[in-house]
C-alpha positions as CSV (number, residue, x, y, z in Angstrom):
1,X,-7.5,9.6,5.9
2,X,-9.7,12.6,5.2
3,X,-12.6,13.0,2.9
4,X,-11.8,16.0,0.7
5,X,-13.4,18.1,-2.0
6,X,-9.8,18.8,-3.3
7,X,-6.3,18.1,-2.2
8,X,-2.8,18.7,-3.5
9,X,0.8,18.1,-2.5
10,X,3.8,20.1,-3.7
11,X,7.6,19.6,-3.3
12,X,9.9,22.6,-3.7
13,X,7.1,24.7,-5.2
14,X,6.2,22.0,-7.8
15,X,2.9,20.2,-7.9
16,X,3.6,16.5,-7.2
17,X,0.0,15.3,-7.1
18,X,-3.6,16.6,-6.8
19,X,-7.1,15.3,-6.8
20,X,-10.6,16.7,-6.8
21,X,-13.2,14.9,-4.6
22,X,-11.9,11.9,-2.8
23,X,-9.6,10.9,0.0
24,X,-6.4,12.3,1.3
25,X,-4.5,9.4,2.8
26,X,-1.7,10.2,5.1
27,X,0.1,6.9,5.1
28,X,2.5,5.6,7.8
29,X,4.1,2.3,8.3
30,X,5.6,0.6,11.3
31,X,8.2,-2.2,11.7
32,X,5.6,-5.0,11.9
33,X,3.9,-4.0,8.6
34,X,4.4,-6.0,5.5
35,X,2.8,-6.4,2.0
36,X,-0.3,-8.1,3.4
37,X,-1.0,-5.2,5.7
38,X,-0.5,-2.7,2.8
39,X,-2.8,-4.6,0.6
40,X,-5.4,-5.0,3.3
41,X,-5.3,-1.3,4.0
42,X,-5.7,-0.4,0.4
43,X,-8.8,-2.7,0.2
44,X,-10.2,-1.1,3.3
45,X,-9.6,2.5,2.0
46,X,-11.2,1.7,-1.4
47,X,-14.2,0.1,0.2
48,X,-15.0,2.4,3.2
49,X,-18.4,4.0,2.8
50,X,-17.7,7.6,3.7
51,X,-19.3,9.4,0.8
52,X,-23.0,10.5,0.8
53,X,-25.7,8.7,-1.1
54,X,-28.9,10.4,-2.4
55,X,-30.3,10.5,1.2
56,X,-27.1,12.2,2.6
57,X,-26.0,9.0,4.4
58,X,-22.4,7.8,4.2
59,X,-23.1,4.8,2.1
60,X,-20.7,5.1,-0.9
61,X,-17.1,4.3,-1.2
62,X,-14.5,6.3,-3.1
63,X,-15.0,3.9,-5.9
64,X,-18.7,4.3,-6.0
65,X,-18.5,8.0,-5.8
66,X,-15.9,8.2,-8.7
67,X,-13.4,9.8,-6.4
68,X,-9.6,9.5,-6.2
69,X,-7.0,9.1,-3.5
70,X,-4.0,11.4,-2.8
71,X,-1.5,9.3,-0.9
72,X,1.1,11.2,1.2
73,X,3.7,9.1,2.9
74,X,4.1,10.3,6.5
75,X,6.3,8.6,9.0
76,X,5.4,11.2,11.7
77,X,2.0,9.3,12.2
78,X,4.0,6.9,14.4
79,X,5.5,9.7,16.5
80,X,5.2,9.2,20.2
81,X,4.8,12.4,22.2
82,X,3.8,10.9,25.5
83,X,7.2,11.6,27.2
84,X,9.2,14.8,27.1
85,X,8.8,17.6,24.5
86,X,10.3,16.0,21.4
87,X,8.4,13.2,19.8
88,X,10.3,10.0,19.1
89,X,9.8,8.0,15.9
90,X,11.1,4.6,16.9
91,X,7.8,2.9,16.0
92,X,7.9,4.2,12.4
93,X,9.4,1.9,9.8
94,X,12.8,2.7,8.4
95,X,12.5,4.3,4.9
96,X,13.9,1.2,3.1
97,X,11.1,-0.9,4.7
98,X,8.3,1.7,4.4
99,X,8.8,2.9,0.8
100,X,8.0,-0.4,-0.8
101,X,4.9,-0.7,1.4
102,X,3.7,2.7,0.1
103,X,4.2,1.4,-3.4
104,X,2.2,-1.8,-2.7
105,X,-0.6,0.3,-1.2
106,X,-0.8,2.7,-4.2
107,X,-0.5,-0.2,-6.7
108,X,-3.3,-2.1,-5.0
109,X,-5.6,1.0,-4.9
110,X,-5.0,1.6,-8.6
111,X,-5.7,-2.1,-9.4
112,X,-9.0,-1.8,-7.6
113,X,-9.9,1.1,-9.9
114,X,-9.2,4.1,-7.7
115,X,-7.2,6.9,-9.4
116,X,-4.1,7.5,-7.3
117,X,-2.0,10.7,-7.0
118,X,1.0,10.7,-4.7
119,X,3.3,12.7,-2.6
120,X,7.0,12.2,-2.8
121,X,8.7,9.7,-0.3
122,X,11.4,11.3,1.9
123,X,10.7,14.8,0.6
124,X,9.5,17.9,2.5
125,X,6.0,18.4,1.2
126,X,3.4,21.1,1.4
127,X,-0.1,19.5,1.6
128,X,-3.2,21.6,0.9
129,X,-6.7,20.3,1.3
130,X,-10.4,21.2,1.8
131,X,-11.7,18.6,4.3
132,X,-15.3,17.7,3.3
133,X,-17.6,17.2,6.3
134,X,-15.2,17.2,8.0
135,X,-14.6,13.5,7.9
136,X,-11.3,12.3,9.2
137,X,-10.7,8.6,10.2
138,X,-7.8,6.7,11.7
139,X,-7.5,3.3,10.0
140,X,-5.2,0.7,11.4
141,X,-4.6,-2.8,10.2
142,X,-5.8,-5.6,12.5
143,X,-3.4,-6.8,15.1
144,X,-1.4,-9.8,14.0
145,X,-1.5,-12.9,16.3
146,X,1.7,-13.3,18.4
147,X,4.4,-15.1,16.4
148,X,2.9,-14.4,13.0
149,X,5.4,-13.3,10.4
150,X,5.3,-10.3,8.1
């Protein structure tokens, strides 16, 4: 996720979503992810203190700073480029598994009071942003104990 002063996403030249100040969330899912992970991640994103307070310290969440989130589904986040020249995407969840998780994430964010704009699942998108800070964080869900179900 990236703290932004503005961000937008377009598909085929048409604006799909845009926000002013807030967070651009590039959202990926893997095979082990389920609804609990999507909800946990939404809670984490909504509550992370990455916006400045009066003293300039990162002490405010997107909620406390009256920001919004632009959520862009992005399976390439789970690309593995350690071997060869072409990344492999076997760790990324299949679209039929990932798309409902993106929906759970966005619905949960909105239920928490965060305005949500979205990219379009499975569409080639053009994302524009002005990174504020810059502040860019990788946020992963906690590892599940061995044998725990989704």
